[in-house]
C-alpha positions in Angstrom: 6.7 4.0 1.0 6.3 0.6 -0.6 7.5 -1.3 2.4 4.8 -0.2 4.8 2.2 -0.8 2.2 3.6 -4.4 1.5 3.9 -5.3 5.3 0.6 -3.8 6.5 -1.8 -4.2 3.4 -4.4 -3.4 3.0 -3.7 -0.1 4.6 -5.4 3.3 4.3 -3.7 6.7 4.1 -4.4 7.2 7.7 -2.6 4.0 8.6 0.4 5.4 6.6 0.1 8.6 8.5 0.4 6.6 11.7 3.5 4.9 10.5 5.3 8.0 9.1 3.9 10.6 11.5 2.7 12.8 8.7 0.0 13.0 6.0 0.6 11.0 2.9 -0.5 12.8 -0.2 -3.0 11.2 -2.6 -0.6 12.1 -5.4 2.1 9.9 -4.0 -0.3 7.0 -3.7 -1.5 8.0 -7.3 2.1 7.9 -8.7 2.6 4.3 -7.3 -0.7 3.3 -8.7 0.3 4.8 -12.1 3.5 2.5 -12.1 1.1 -0.4 -11.2 3.0 -1.1 -8.0 -0.1 -0.5 -5.8 -3.8 -0.6 -6.2 -6.9 0.1 -4.2 -8.7 -2.6 -2.2 -11.9 -2.5 -0.1 -12.9 0.3 1.9 -12.6 0.5 5.6 -15.8 0.1 7.5 -15.5 3.3 9.3 -16.7 7.1 8.8 -15.7 8.3 5.4 -15.1 4.6 4.3 -11.6 5.4 3.0 -10.0 3.1 0.4 -7.2 0.9 1.4 -4.0 0.3 -0.7 -2.5 -3.0 -1.6 0.5 -4.1 -3.7 0.0 -5.6 -7.0 1.5 -8.5 -9.2 3.7 -5.9 -10.9 5.1 -5.0 -7.4 6.0 -8.7 -6.9 7.6 -8.9 -10.3 9.6 -5.7 -9.9 11.2 -7.0 -6.8 11.6 -10.7 -7.9 9.0 -12.2 -5.5 6.5 -14.9 -6.2 4.2 -13.9 -3.3 4.1 -11.7 -0.4 5.4 -14.5 1.7 8.7 -13.8 0.0 9.0 -10.6 1.9 11.7 -10.6 4.6 10.9 -10.5 8.2 10.0 -6.9 9.3 
């Protein structure tokens, strides 16, 4: 779940649904946020204005990266 967020951020739950082909629960996103691996970003400028999800500094530290540029090529 973290890889699509990292590579496609900021991404909404609908964007994750497009990648995985199924609904992504708010609880899953919440558990990642509780562990400080993800956070919310701006809202998408469309109907319902859903929040987008991004990775955090704790995500980078957990995987030994200095920045998102350290991600491998997709």
